PQR file with spaces between the fields and no chain letter, atoms N, CA, C, O and H, PARSE charges and radii, in Angstrom:
ATOM       1  N    MET     1       1.086   -1.074   -0.401 -0.4000 1.5000
ATOM       2  CA   MET     1       0.071   -0.322    0.197 -0.0000 2.0000
ATOM       3  C    MET     1       0.736    1.290    0.104  0.5500 1.7000
ATOM       4  O    MET     1       1.346    1.785    1.052 -0.5500 1.4000
ATOM       5  N    LEU     2       0.518    1.961   -1.125 -0.4000 1.5000
ATOM       6  CA   LEU     2       1.277    3.609   -0.892 -0.0000 2.0000
ATOM       7  C    LEU     2       0.908    4.490   -0.406  0.5500 1.7000
ATOM       8  O    LEU     2      -0.260    4.373   -0.033 -0.5500 1.4000
ATOM       9  H    LEU     2       0.022    1.559   -1.895  0.4000 1.0000
ATOM      10  N    THR     3       1.416    5.517   -0.178 -0.4000 1.5000
ATOM      11  CA   THR     3       0.810    6.924    0.614 -0.0000 2.0000
ATOM      12  C    THR     3       1.016    8.139   -0.166  0.5500 1.7000
ATOM      13  O    THR     3       1.923    8.888    0.197 -0.5500 1.4000
ATOM      14  H    THR     3       2.364    5.613   -0.481  0.4000 1.0000
ATOM      15  N    ILE     4      -0.012    8.589   -1.649 -0.4000 1.5000
ATOM      16  CA   ILE     4       0.558    8.902   -2.452 -0.0000 2.0000
ATOM      17  C    ILE     4       0.031   10.756   -1.593  0.5500 1.7000
ATOM      18  O    ILE     4      -1.078   11.105   -1.186 -0.5500 1.4000
ATOM      19  H    ILE     4      -0.748    7.980   -1.944  0.4000 1.0000
ATOM      20  N    LYS     5       1.472   11.610   -1.607 -0.4000 1.5000
ATOM      21  CA   LYS     5       1.310   12.785   -1.044 -0.0000 2.0000
ATOM      22  C    LYS     5       1.342   14.064   -2.503  0.5500 1.7000
ATOM      23  O    LYS     5       1.539   13.722   -3.669 -0.5500 1.4000
ATOM      24  H    LYS     5       2.372   11.327   -1.938  0.4000 1.0000
ATOM      25  N    CYS     6       1.148   15.234   -2.142 -0.4000 1.5000
ATOM      26  CA   CYS     6       1.536   16.314   -2.669 -0.0000 2.0000
ATOM      27  C    CYS     6       2.298   16.837   -2.393  0.5500 1.7000
ATOM      28  O    CYS     6       2.294   17.206   -1.219 -0.5500 1.4000
ATOM      29  H    CYS     6       0.988   15.513   -1.195  0.4000 1.0000
ATOM      30  N    ALA     7       3.847   17.354   -3.552 -0.4000 1.5000
ATOM      31  CA   ALA     7       4.766   17.326   -3.313 -0.0000 2.0000
ATOM      32  C    ALA     7       5.113   19.179   -3.200  0.5500 1.7000
ATOM      33  O    ALA     7       6.156   19.814   -3.354 -0.5500 1.4000
ATOM      34  H    ALA     7       3.851   17.054   -4.506  0.4000 1.0000
ATOM      35  N    GLY     8       3.569   19.641   -2.830 -0.4000 1.5000
ATOM      36  CA   GLY     8       4.139   20.818   -2.680 -0.0000 2.0000
ATOM      37  C    GLY     8       3.813   21.111   -1.182  0.5500 1.7000
ATOM      38  O    GLY     8       4.362   21.830   -0.348 -0.5500 1.4000
ATOM      39  H    GLY     8       2.722   19.125   -2.704  0.4000 1.0000
ATOM      40  N    CYS     9       3.117   20.590   -1.155 -0.4000 1.5000
ATOM      41  CA   CYS     9       2.468   20.989    0.751 -0.0000 2.0000
ATOM      42  C    CYS     9       2.479   19.494    1.700  0.5500 1.7000
ATOM      43  O    CYS     9       2.400   19.617    2.922 -0.5500 1.4000
ATOM      44  H    CYS     9       2.670   20.006   -1.833  0.4000 1.0000
ATOM      45  N    LYS    10       2.566   18.270    1.169 -0.4000 1.5000
ATOM      46  CA   LYS    10       2.580   16.643    1.585 -0.0000 2.0000
ATOM      47  C    LYS    10       1.493   16.371    2.025  0.5500 1.7000
ATOM      48  O    LYS    10       1.490   15.512    2.907 -0.5500 1.4000
ATOM      49  H    LYS    10       2.631   18.170    0.176  0.4000 1.0000
ATOM      50  N    THR    11      -0.013   17.044    1.559 -0.4000 1.5000
ATOM      51  CA   THR    11      -0.857   16.025    2.388 -0.0000 2.0000
ATOM      52  C    THR    11      -1.273   15.409    1.388  0.5500 1.7000
ATOM      53  O    THR    11      -1.070   15.682    0.205 -0.5500 1.4000
ATOM      54  H    THR    11      -0.010   17.742    0.842  0.4000 1.0000
ATOM      55  N    LYS    12      -1.977   14.401    1.916 -0.4000 1.5000
ATOM      56  CA   LYS    12      -2.659   13.203    1.122 -0.0000 2.0000
ATOM      57  C    LYS    12      -3.173   13.215    0.176  0.5500 1.7000
ATOM      58  O    LYS    12      -3.990   14.125    0.035 -0.5500 1.4000
ATOM      59  H    LYS    12      -2.142   14.179    2.877  0.4000 1.0000
ATOM      60  N    ILE    13      -3.040   12.515   -0.643 -0.4000 1.5000
ATOM      61  CA   ILE    13      -3.923   12.417   -2.456 -0.0000 2.0000
ATOM      62  C    ILE    13      -4.855   11.526   -2.193  0.5500 1.7000
ATOM      63  O    ILE    13      -6.060   11.756   -2.091 -0.5500 1.4000
ATOM      64  H    ILE    13      -2.376   11.775   -0.528  0.4000 1.0000
ATOM      65  N    PHE    14      -4.182   10.248   -2.052 -0.4000 1.5000
ATOM      66  CA   PHE    14      -4.608    8.846   -2.431 -0.0000 2.0000
ATOM      67  C    PHE    14      -3.275    7.628   -1.035  0.5500 1.7000
ATOM      68  O    PHE    14      -2.221    7.862   -0.444 -0.5500 1.4000
ATOM      69  H    PHE    14      -3.203   10.061   -2.135  0.4000 1.0000
ATOM      70  N    LYS    15      -4.293    6.335   -1.148 -0.4000 1.5000
ATOM      71  CA   LYS    15      -3.109    5.298   -0.730 -0.0000 2.0000
ATOM      72  C    LYS    15      -4.251    4.405   -1.772  0.5500 1.7000
ATOM      73  O    LYS    15      -5.422    4.346   -2.146 -0.5500 1.4000
ATOM      74  H    LYS    15      -5.149    6.145   -1.628  0.4000 1.0000
ATOM      75  N    TYR    16      -3.525    4.076   -1.835 -0.4000 1.5000
ATOM      76  CA   TYR    16      -3.334    2.833   -3.739 -0.0000 2.0000
ATOM      77  C    TYR    16      -2.558    2.213   -2.871  0.5500 1.7000
ATOM      78  O    TYR    16      -1.892    2.427   -1.859 -0.5500 1.4000
ATOM      79  H    TYR    16      -2.574    4.123   -1.531  0.4000 1.0000
ATOM      80  N    GLU    17      -3.047    0.873   -4.038 -0.4000 1.5000
ATOM      81  CA   GLU    17      -2.451   -0.205   -3.668 -0.0000 2.0000
ATOM      82  C    GLU    17      -1.610   -1.083   -4.980  0.5500 1.7000
ATOM      83  O    GLU    17      -2.001   -1.897   -5.817 -0.5500 1.4000
ATOM      84  H    GLU    17      -3.589    0.699   -4.861  0.4000 1.0000
ATOM      85  N    LYS    18      -0.282   -0.462   -4.675 -0.4000 1.5000
ATOM      86  CA   LYS    18       0.502   -1.280   -5.878 -0.0000 2.0000
ATOM      87  C    LYS    18       0.862   -2.080   -6.187  0.5500 1.7000
ATOM      88  O    LYS    18       1.006   -2.924   -5.303 -0.5500 1.4000
ATOM      89  H    LYS    18       0.035    0.200   -3.996  0.4000 1.0000
ATOM      90  N    ILE    19       1.161   -2.366   -7.173 -0.4000 1.5000
ATOM      91  CA   ILE    19       1.082   -3.670   -8.057 -0.0000 2.0000
ATOM      92  C    ILE    19       2.422   -4.186   -8.749  0.5500 1.7000
ATOM      93  O    ILE    19       2.245   -3.800   -9.905 -0.5500 1.4000
ATOM      94  H    ILE    19       1.044   -1.681   -7.891  0.4000 1.0000
ATOM      95  N    GLY    20       3.300   -4.643   -8.734 -0.4000 1.5000
ATOM      96  CA   GLY    20       4.947   -4.192   -9.209 -0.0000 2.0000
ATOM      97  C    GLY    20       5.351   -3.758   -9.314  0.5500 1.7000
ATOM      98  O    GLY    20       4.847   -2.643   -9.178 -0.5500 1.4000
ATOM      99  H    GLY    20       3.443   -4.956   -7.796  0.4000 1.0000
ATOM     100  N    LYS    21       7.093   -3.740   -9.771 -0.4000 1.5000
ATOM     101  CA   LYS    21       8.092   -2.743   -9.356 -0.0000 2.0000
ATOM     102  C    LYS    21       7.965   -1.699  -10.391  0.5500 1.7000
ATOM     103  O    LYS    21       7.480   -2.100  -11.449 -0.5500 1.4000
ATOM     104  H    LYS    21       7.502   -4.646   -9.881  0.4000 1.0000
ATOM     105  N    GLY    22       8.263   -0.551  -10.335 -0.4000 1.5000
ATOM     106  CA   GLY    22       8.703    1.014  -11.545 -0.0000 2.0000
ATOM     107  C    GLY    22       8.207    1.728  -10.769  0.5500 1.7000
ATOM     108  O    GLY    22       8.034    1.660   -9.553 -0.5500 1.4000
ATOM     109  H    GLY    22       8.657   -0.225   -9.475  0.4000 1.0000
ATOM     110  N    LYS    23       7.882    2.714  -11.805 -0.4000 1.5000
ATOM     111  CA   LYS    23       7.561    4.328  -11.193 -0.0000 2.0000
ATOM     112  C    LYS    23       5.231    3.603  -11.535  0.5500 1.7000
ATOM     113  O    LYS    23       4.544    2.767  -12.121 -0.5500 1.4000
ATOM     114  H    LYS    23       8.023    2.768  -12.794  0.4000 1.0000
ATOM     115  N    VAL    24       5.150    5.197  -10.287 -0.4000 1.5000
ATOM     116  CA   VAL    24       3.483    5.044  -10.389 -0.0000 2.0000
ATOM     117  C    VAL    24       3.386    6.218  -11.763  0.5500 1.7000
ATOM     118  O    VAL    24       3.335    7.434  -11.579 -0.5500 1.4000
ATOM     119  H    VAL    24       5.709    5.877   -9.812  0.4000 1.0000
ATOM     120  N    LEU    25       3.381    5.940  -12.340 -0.4000 1.5000
ATOM     121  CA   LEU    25       2.827    7.086  -13.614 -0.0000 2.0000
ATOM     122  C    LEU    25       0.866    6.621  -13.840  0.5500 1.7000
ATOM     123  O    LEU    25      -0.065    7.417  -13.960 -0.5500 1.4000
ATOM     124  H    LEU    25       3.423    4.952  -12.489  0.4000 1.0000
ATOM     125  N    TYR    26       0.818    5.238  -13.829 -0.4000 1.5000
ATOM     126  CA   TYR    26      -0.751    6.058  -13.618 -0.0000 2.0000
ATOM     127  C    TYR    26      -1.416    5.084  -12.234  0.5500 1.7000
ATOM     128  O    TYR    26      -0.837    4.091  -11.794 -0.5500 1.4000
ATOM     129  H    TYR    26       1.574    4.591  -13.732  0.4000 1.0000
ATOM     130  N    CYS    27      -2.681    5.596  -11.716 -0.4000 1.5000
ATOM     131  CA   CYS    27      -3.403    5.212  -11.011 -0.0000 2.0000
ATOM     132  C    CYS    27      -4.350    4.368  -11.500  0.5500 1.7000
ATOM     133  O    CYS    27      -4.539    4.281  -12.713 -0.5500 1.4000
ATOM     134  H    CYS    27      -3.152    6.403  -12.073  0.4000 1.0000
ATOM     135  N    TYR    28      -4.866    3.842  -10.839 -0.4000 1.5000
ATOM     136  CA   TYR    28      -5.470    2.625  -11.373 -0.0000 2.0000
ATOM     137  C    TYR    28      -6.642    3.034  -10.848  0.5500 1.7000
ATOM     138  O    TYR    28      -6.320    3.901  -10.035 -0.5500 1.4000
ATOM     139  H    TYR    28      -4.712    3.913   -9.853  0.4000 1.0000
ATOM     140  N    LYS    29      -8.486    2.849  -10.831 -0.4000 1.5000
ATOM     141  CA   LYS    29      -9.060    3.914   -9.979 -0.0000 2.0000
ATOM     142  C    LYS    29      -9.790    2.388   -9.621  0.5500 1.7000
ATOM     143  O    LYS    29     -10.454    2.730   -8.642 -0.5500 1.4000
ATOM     144  H    LYS    29      -8.748    2.145  -11.492  0.4000 1.0000
ATOM     145  N    GLU    30     -10.002    1.307   -9.757 -0.4000 1.5000
ATOM     146  CA   GLU    30     -10.059    0.378   -9.142 -0.0000 2.0000
ATOM     147  C    GLU    30      -8.696   -0.201   -7.956  0.5500 1.7000
ATOM     148  O    GLU    30      -8.865   -1.072   -7.103 -0.5500 1.4000
ATOM     149  H    GLU    30      -9.463    1.029  -10.552  0.4000 1.0000
ATOM     150  N    ARG    31      -7.894    0.262   -8.111 -0.4000 1.5000
ATOM     151  CA   ARG    31      -7.010   -0.001   -6.817 -0.0000 2.0000
ATOM     152  C    ARG    31      -6.271    0.797   -5.489  0.5500 1.7000
ATOM     153  O    ARG    31      -5.572    0.538   -4.509 -0.5500 1.4000
ATOM     154  H    ARG    31      -7.757    0.970   -8.804  0.4000 1.0000
ATOM     155  N    ILE    32      -7.201    2.422   -6.445 -0.4000 1.5000
ATOM     156  CA   ILE    32      -7.167    3.496   -4.985 -0.0000 2.0000
ATOM     157  C    ILE    32      -8.419    3.183   -3.812  0.5500 1.7000
ATOM     158  O    ILE    32      -9.639    3.017   -3.828 -0.5500 1.4000
ATOM     159  H    ILE    32      -7.769    2.633   -7.241  0.4000 1.0000
ATOM     160  N    LYS    33      -7.004    3.225   -2.520 -0.4000 1.5000
ATOM     161  CA   LYS    33      -8.535    2.237   -1.805 -0.0000 2.0000
ATOM     162  C    LYS    33      -8.689    3.895   -0.894  0.5500 1.7000
ATOM     163  O    LYS    33      -9.133    3.085   -0.081 -0.5500 1.4000
ATOM     164  H    LYS    33      -6.014    3.360   -2.507  0.4000 1.0000
ATOM     165  N    GLU    34      -8.753    5.172   -0.325 -0.4000 1.5000
ATOM     166  CA   GLU    34      -9.088    6.084    0.116 -0.0000 2.0000
ATOM     167  C    GLU    34      -8.431    7.035   -0.767  0.5500 1.7000
ATOM     168  O    GLU    34      -7.303    6.973   -1.257 -0.5500 1.4000
ATOM     169  H    GLU    34      -8.393    5.830   -0.986  0.4000 1.0000
ATOM     170  N    ASP    35      -9.289    7.882   -0.881 -0.4000 1.5000
ATOM     171  CA   ASP    35      -9.268    9.156   -2.454 -0.0000 2.0000
ATOM     172  C    ASP    35      -9.683   10.442   -1.393  0.5500 1.7000
ATOM     173  O    ASP    35     -10.828   10.550   -0.954 -0.5500 1.4000
ATOM     174  H    ASP    35     -10.205    7.932   -0.482  0.4000 1.0000
ATOM     175  N    PHE    36      -8.485   11.482   -1.017 -0.4000 1.5000
ATOM     176  CA   PHE    36      -8.288   12.398   -0.528 -0.0000 2.0000
ATOM     177  C    PHE    36      -8.493   13.776   -1.322  0.5500 1.7000
ATOM     178  O    PHE    36      -8.887   14.871   -0.921 -0.5500 1.4000
ATOM     179  H    PHE    36      -7.555   11.395   -1.374  0.4000 1.0000
ATOM     180  N    SER    37      -8.101   13.352   -2.549 -0.4000 1.5000
ATOM     181  CA   SER    37      -8.060   14.727   -3.764 -0.0000 2.0000
ATOM     182  C    SER    37      -9.642   15.176   -3.279  0.5500 1.7000
ATOM     183  O    SER    37     -10.522   15.004   -2.436 -0.5500 1.4000
ATOM     184  H    SER    37      -7.781   12.462   -2.875  0.4000 1.0000
ATOM     185  N    SER    38      -9.108   16.159   -4.987 -0.4000 1.5000
ATOM     186  CA   SER    38     -10.618   17.198   -5.514 -0.0000 2.0000
ATOM     187  C    SER    38     -10.514   16.796   -6.919  0.5500 1.7000
ATOM     188  O    SER    38      -9.465   16.520   -7.500 -0.5500 1.4000
ATOM     189  H    SER    38      -8.393   16.299   -5.672  0.4000 1.0000
ATOM     190  N    LYS    39     -11.950   16.786   -7.521 -0.4000 1.5000
ATOM     191  CA   LYS    39     -11.641   16.589   -8.699 -0.0000 2.0000
ATOM     192  C    LYS    39     -12.274   17.886   -9.400  0.5500 1.7000
ATOM     193  O    LYS    39     -13.295   18.104   -8.748 -0.5500 1.4000
ATOM     194  H    LYS    39     -12.803   17.010   -7.049  0.4000 1.0000
ATOM     195  N    GLU    40     -12.188   18.667  -10.214 -0.4000 1.5000
ATOM     196  CA   GLU    40     -12.372   19.292  -11.333 -0.0000 2.0000
ATOM     197  C    GLU    40     -12.148   19.488  -12.670  0.5500 1.7000
ATOM     198  O    GLU    40     -11.163   19.908  -13.277 -0.5500 1.4000
ATOM     199  H    GLU    40     -11.358   18.490  -10.744  0.4000 1.0000
ATOM     200  N    GLY    41     -13.396   19.056  -13.083 -0.4000 1.5000
ATOM     201  CA   GLY    41     -13.429   17.797  -14.825 -0.0000 2.0000
ATOM     202  C    GLY    41     -12.630   17.079  -15.019  0.5500 1.7000
ATOM     203  O    GLY    41     -13.126   15.970  -14.816 -0.5500 1.4000
ATOM     204  H    GLY    41     -14.197   18.714  -12.590  0.4000 1.0000
ATOM     205  N    LYS    42     -11.298   16.943  -15.399 -0.4000 1.5000
ATOM     206  CA   LYS    42     -10.835   15.965  -15.983 -0.0000 2.0000
ATOM     207  C    LYS    42      -9.054   15.837  -14.476  0.5500 1.7000
ATOM     208  O    LYS    42      -8.284   14.910  -14.228 -0.5500 1.4000
ATOM     209  H    LYS    42     -10.895   17.843  -15.564  0.4000 1.0000
ATOM     210  N    GLU    43      -9.137   16.921  -14.049 -0.4000 1.5000
ATOM     211  CA   GLU    43      -7.765   17.505  -13.204 -0.0000 2.0000
ATOM     212  C    GLU    43      -8.543   16.717  -11.864  0.5500 1.7000
ATOM     213  O    GLU    43      -9.628   16.851  -11.299 -0.5500 1.4000
ATOM     214  H    GLU    43      -9.763   17.675  -14.250  0.4000 1.0000
ATOM     215  N    TYR    44      -7.244   15.747  -11.688 -0.4000 1.5000
ATOM     216  CA   TYR    44      -7.334   15.289   -9.389 -0.0000 2.0000
ATOM     217  C    TYR    44      -7.113   16.772   -9.227  0.5500 1.7000
ATOM     218  O    TYR    44      -6.770   17.474  -10.179 -0.5500 1.4000
ATOM     219  H    TYR    44      -6.363   15.638  -12.148  0.4000 1.0000
ATOM     220  N    LYS    45      -7.313   17.244   -8.008 -0.4000 1.5000
ATOM     221  CA   LYS    45      -6.258   18.216   -7.007 -0.0000 2.0000
ATOM     222  C    LYS    45      -5.573   17.930   -5.739  0.5500 1.7000
ATOM     223  O    LYS    45      -5.731   16.716   -5.606 -0.5500 1.4000
ATOM     224  H    LYS    45      -7.592   16.674   -7.235  0.4000 1.0000
ATOM     225  N    CYS    46      -5.058   18.260   -4.965 -0.4000 1.5000
ATOM     226  CA   CYS    46      -5.075   18.355   -4.408 -0.0000 2.0000
ATOM     227  C    CYS    46      -5.391   19.362   -3.385  0.5500 1.7000
ATOM     228  O    CYS    46      -4.869   20.477   -3.374 -0.5500 1.4000
ATOM     229  H    CYS    46      -4.931   19.246   -5.073  0.4000 1.0000
ATOM     230  N    LYS    47      -6.496   18.837   -2.285 -0.4000 1.5000
ATOM     231  CA   LYS    47      -7.466   19.915   -1.903 -0.0000 2.0000
ATOM     232  C    LYS    47      -6.963   20.963   -1.077  0.5500 1.7000
ATOM     233  O    LYS    47      -7.879   21.759   -0.870 -0.5500 1.4000
ATOM     234  H    LYS    47      -6.921   17.932   -2.294  0.4000 1.0000
ATOM     235  N    LYS    48      -5.798   21.345   -0.458 -0.4000 1.5000
ATOM     236  CA   LYS    48      -5.188   22.312    0.190 -0.0000 2.0000
ATOM     237  C    LYS    48      -4.016   23.199   -0.712  0.5500 1.7000
ATOM     238  O    LYS    48      -4.162   24.389   -0.433 -0.5500 1.4000
ATOM     239  H    LYS    48      -5.054   20.698   -0.626  0.4000 1.0000
ATOM     240  N    CYS    49      -3.603   23.124   -1.080 -0.4000 1.5000
ATOM     241  CA   CYS    49      -2.840   23.560   -2.412 -0.0000 2.0000
ATOM     242  C    CYS    49      -3.663   24.322   -4.035  0.5500 1.7000
ATOM     243  O    CYS    49      -3.803   25.427   -4.560 -0.5500 1.4000
ATOM     244  H    CYS    49      -3.485   22.158   -1.307  0.4000 1.0000
ATOM     245  N    GLY    50      -3.972   23.080   -4.255 -0.4000 1.5000
ATOM     246  CA   GLY    50      -4.846   23.293   -5.887 -0.0000 2.0000
ATOM     247  C    GLY    50      -4.273   22.823   -6.435  0.5500 1.7000
ATOM     248  O    GLY    50      -4.851   22.746   -7.519 -0.5500 1.4000
ATOM     249  H    GLY    50      -3.859   22.182   -3.829  0.4000 1.0000
ATOM     250  N    ARG    51      -2.423   21.863   -6.546 -0.4000 1.5000
ATOM     251  CA   ARG    51      -1.758   21.511   -7.309 -0.0000 2.0000
ATOM     252  C    ARG    51      -2.671   20.182   -8.439  0.5500 1.7000
ATOM     253  O    ARG    51      -3.322   19.180   -8.144 -0.5500 1.4000
ATOM     254  H    ARG    51      -1.954   21.926   -5.666  0.4000 1.0000
ATOM     255  N    VAL    52      -2.301   20.808   -9.757 -0.4000 1.5000
ATOM     256  CA   VAL    52      -3.021   19.531  -10.231 -0.0000 2.0000
ATOM     257  C    VAL    52      -2.040   18.366   -9.983  0.5500 1.7000
ATOM     258  O    VAL    52      -0.852   18.628  -10.166 -0.5500 1.4000
ATOM     259  H    VAL    52      -1.771   21.622   -9.996  0.4000 1.0000
ATOM     260  N    ILE    53      -2.468   16.725   -9.470 -0.4000 1.5000
ATOM     261  CA   ILE    53      -2.131   15.972   -9.240 -0.0000 2.0000
ATOM     262  C    ILE    53      -1.796   14.589  -10.917  0.5500 1.7000
ATOM     263  O    ILE    53      -0.816   14.086  -11.467 -0.5500 1.4000
ATOM     264  H    ILE    53      -3.434   16.512   -9.321  0.4000 1.0000
ATOM     265  N    GLY    54      -2.933   14.558  -11.033 -0.4000 1.5000
ATOM     266  CA   GLY    54      -3.389   13.713  -12.094 -0.0000 2.0000
ATOM     267  C    GLY    54      -4.426   14.400  -13.014  0.5500 1.7000
ATOM     268  O    GLY    54      -5.170   15.333  -12.713 -0.5500 1.4000
ATOM     269  H    GLY    54      -3.729   14.966  -10.586  0.4000 1.0000
ATOM     270  N    LEU    55      -4.284   13.496  -14.663 -0.4000 1.5000
ATOM     271  CA   LEU    55      -5.377   13.428  -15.063 -0.0000 2.0000
ATOM     272  C    LEU    55      -6.477   12.540  -15.785  0.5500 1.7000
ATOM     273  O    LEU    55      -5.998   12.032  -16.799 -0.5500 1.4000
ATOM     274  H    LEU    55      -3.679   12.738  -14.908  0.4000 1.0000
ATOM     275  N    ASP    56      -8.113   12.117  -15.523 -0.4000 1.5000
ATOM     276  CA   ASP    56      -8.736   11.447  -15.610 -0.0000 2.0000
ATOM     277  C    ASP    56      -8.506   11.082  -17.091  0.5500 1.7000
ATOM     278  O    ASP    56      -8.721   11.835  -18.041 -0.5500 1.4000
ATOM     279  H    ASP    56      -8.502   12.529  -14.699  0.4000 1.0000
ATOM     280  N    GLU    57      -7.818    9.230  -17.178 -0.4000 1.5000
ATOM     281  CA   GLU    57      -8.259    9.169  -18.474 -0.0000 2.0000
ATOM     282  C    GLU    57      -9.354    7.704  -18.298  0.5500 1.7000
ATOM     283  O    GLU    57      -9.013    6.525  -18.200 -0.5500 1.4000
ATOM     284  H    GLU    57      -7.643    8.619  -16.406  0.4000 1.0000
ATOM     285  N    GLY    58      -9.746    7.871  -18.301 -0.4000 1.5000
ATOM     286  CA   GLY    58     -11.202    6.827  -17.774 -0.0000 2.0000
ATOM     287  C    GLY    58     -11.003    5.985  -16.455  0.5500 1.7000
ATOM     288  O    GLY    58     -11.697    6.418  -15.536 -0.5500 1.4000
ATOM     289  H    GLY    58     -10.024    8.829  -18.381  0.4000 1.0000
ATOM     290  N    GLY    59     -10.502    5.274  -16.245 -0.4000 1.5000
ATOM     291  CA   GLY    59     -10.442    4.108  -15.640 -0.0000 2.0000
ATOM     292  C    GLY    59      -9.024    4.383  -14.631  0.5500 1.7000
ATOM     293  O    GLY    59      -8.980    4.229  -13.410 -0.5500 1.4000
ATOM     294  H    GLY    59      -9.938    4.922  -16.992  0.4000 1.0000
ATOM     295  N    ARG    60      -7.955    4.811  -15.493 -0.4000 1.5000
ATOM     296  CA   ARG    60      -7.379    5.009  -14.610 -0.0000 2.0000
ATOM     297  C    ARG    60      -6.902    6.844  -14.438  0.5500 1.7000
ATOM     298  O    ARG    60      -7.607    7.781  -14.814 -0.5500 1.4000
ATOM     299  H    ARG    60      -7.991    4.936  -16.484  0.4000 1.0000
ATOM     300  N    ILE    61      -5.905    6.925  -13.953 -0.4000 1.5000
ATOM     301  CA   ILE    61      -4.750    8.812  -13.850 -0.0000 2.0000
ATOM     302  C    ILE    61      -3.788    8.332  -14.529  0.5500 1.7000
ATOM     303  O    ILE    61      -3.228    7.236  -14.553 -0.5500 1.4000
ATOM     304  H    ILE    61      -5.332    6.164  -13.647  0.4000 1.0000
ATOM     305  N    LYS    62      -3.640    9.522  -15.208 -0.4000 1.5000
ATOM     306  CA   LYS    62      -2.399    9.820  -15.549 -0.0000 2.0000
ATOM     307  C    LYS    62      -2.008   10.526  -14.796  0.5500 1.7000
ATOM     308  O    LYS    62      -2.664   11.551  -14.609 -0.5500 1.4000
ATOM     309  H    LYS    62      -4.095   10.412  -15.188  0.4000 1.0000
ATOM     310  N    MET    63      -0.282   10.224  -13.713 -0.4000 1.5000
ATOM     311  CA   MET    63       0.200   11.133  -12.620 -0.0000 2.0000
ATOM     312  C    MET    63       1.075   12.051  -13.566  0.5500 1.7000
ATOM     313  O    MET    63       1.605   11.729  -14.629 -0.5500 1.4000
ATOM     314  H    MET    63       0.251    9.392  -13.865  0.4000 1.0000
ATOM     315  N    LYS    64       1.098   13.392  -12.859 -0.4000 1.5000
ATOM     316  CA   LYS    64       1.571   13.784  -13.376 -0.0000 2.0000
ATOM     317  C    LYS    64       2.845   13.980  -12.064  0.5500 1.7000
ATOM     318  O    LYS    64       2.715   14.376  -10.906 -0.5500 1.4000
ATOM     319  H    LYS    64       0.667   13.654  -11.995  0.4000 1.0000
ATOM     320  N    GLN    65       4.118   13.500  -12.853 -0.4000 1.5000
ATOM     321  CA   GLN    65       5.691   13.079  -12.054 -0.0000 2.0000
ATOM     322  C    GLN    65       5.960   14.401  -10.986  0.5500 1.7000
ATOM     323  O    GLN    65       6.355   14.087   -9.863 -0.5500 1.4000
ATOM     324  H    GLN    65       4.223   13.178  -13.793  0.4000 1.0000
ATOM     325  N    ASN    66       5.796   15.635  -11.231 -0.4000 1.5000
ATOM     326  CA   ASN    66       6.679   15.808  -10.382 -0.0000 2.0000
ATOM     327  C    ASN    66       5.873   16.909   -9.922  0.5500 1.7000
ATOM     328  O    ASN    66       6.386   17.983   -9.607 -0.5500 1.4000
ATOM     329  H    ASN    66       5.475   15.890  -12.143  0.4000 1.0000
ATOM     330  N    ALA    67       4.177   16.609   -9.849 -0.4000 1.5000
ATOM     331  CA   ALA    67       3.089   17.001   -8.604 -0.0000 2.0000
ATOM     332  C    ALA    67       3.220   16.218   -6.759  0.5500 1.7000
ATOM     333  O    ALA    67       3.084   16.646   -5.613 -0.5500 1.4000
ATOM     334  H    ALA    67       3.760   15.736  -10.105  0.4000 1.0000
ATOM     335  N    PHE    68       3.525   15.014   -7.352 -0.4000 1.5000
ATOM     336  CA   PHE    68       3.206   13.775   -6.077 -0.0000 2.0000
ATOM     337  C    PHE    68       4.410   13.536   -5.677  0.5500 1.7000
ATOM     338  O    PHE    68       5.301   13.784   -6.489 -0.5500 1.4000
ATOM     339  H    PHE    68       3.636   14.666   -8.283  0.4000 1.0000
ATOM     340  N    THR    69       4.907   12.834   -3.940 -0.4000 1.5000
ATOM     341  CA   THR    69       5.592   11.862   -3.737 -0.0000 2.0000
ATOM     342  C    THR    69       4.809   10.956   -3.278  0.5500 1.7000
ATOM     343  O    THR    69       3.581   11.013   -3.216 -0.5500 1.4000
ATOM     344  H    THR    69       4.183   12.632   -3.281  0.4000 1.0000
ATOM     345  N    TYR    70       6.066    9.399   -2.677 -0.4000 1.5000
ATOM     346  CA   TYR    70       4.957    8.065   -2.497 -0.0000 2.0000
ATOM     347  C    TYR    70       6.413    7.947   -1.702  0.5500 1.7000
ATOM     348  O    TYR    70       7.621    8.151   -1.821 -0.5500 1.4000
ATOM     349  H    TYR    70       7.063    9.352   -2.728  0.4000 1.0000
ATOM     350  N    SER    71       5.228    7.389   -0.666 -0.4000 1.5000
ATOM     351  CA   SER    71       5.878    6.343    0.319 -0.0000 2.0000
ATOM     352  C    SER    71       4.627    4.835    0.612  0.5500 1.7000
ATOM     353  O    SER    71       3.430    4.684    0.371 -0.5500 1.4000
ATOM     354  H    SER    71       4.247    7.223   -0.569  0.4000 1.0000
ATOM     355  N    GLY    72       5.710    3.955    1.239 -0.4000 1.5000
ATOM     356  CA   GLY    72       5.201    2.391    1.416 -0.0000 2.0000
ATOM     357  C    GLY    72       5.459    1.756    0.892  0.5500 1.7000
ATOM     358  O    GLY    72       6.209    2.009   -0.050 -0.5500 1.4000
ATOM     359  H    GLY    72       6.683    4.078    1.435  0.4000 1.0000
ATOM     360  N    PHE    73       4.958    0.344    1.175 -0.4000 1.5000
ATOM     361  CA   PHE    73       5.842   -0.308    0.465 -0.0000 2.0000
ATOM     362  C    PHE    73       4.204   -1.068   -0.746  0.5500 1.7000
ATOM     363  O    PHE    73       2.999   -1.296   -0.637 -0.5500 1.4000
ATOM     364  H    PHE    73       4.348    0.138    1.940  0.4000 1.0000
ATOM     365  N    LYS    74       5.683   -1.196   -2.106 -0.4000 1.5000
ATOM     366  CA   LYS    74       4.945   -2.102   -2.549 -0.0000 2.0000
ATOM     367  C    LYS    74       5.028   -3.560   -3.207  0.5500 1.7000
ATOM     368  O    LYS    74       5.983   -4.324   -3.073 -0.5500 1.4000
ATOM     369  H    LYS    74       6.662   -1.011   -2.195  0.4000 1.0000
ATOM     370  N    ILE    75       3.682   -3.854   -4.057 -0.4000 1.5000
ATOM     371  CA   ILE    75       3.851   -5.706   -3.703 -0.0000 2.0000
ATOM     372  C    ILE    75       4.174   -5.821   -4.592  0.5500 1.7000
ATOM     373  O    ILE    75       4.487   -6.941   -4.994 -0.5500 1.4000
ATOM     374  H    ILE    75       2.906   -3.233   -4.166  0.4000 1.0000
């Protein structure tokens, strides 16, 4: 389980179940266990500072690489 946080203000964005190795390029919606973000149109944003974290692409969210950090254990 990964905790994805805003790179600007360190506010929690998602609790995400990562499967496999590698970077977090996309977050698949069915693997998001808790969602602390706000959504405006197709943009997922930090509730606290308003930074755009990712863009909605249907079943997944394309993450902006410099907009977030993550910590936790990858399965």
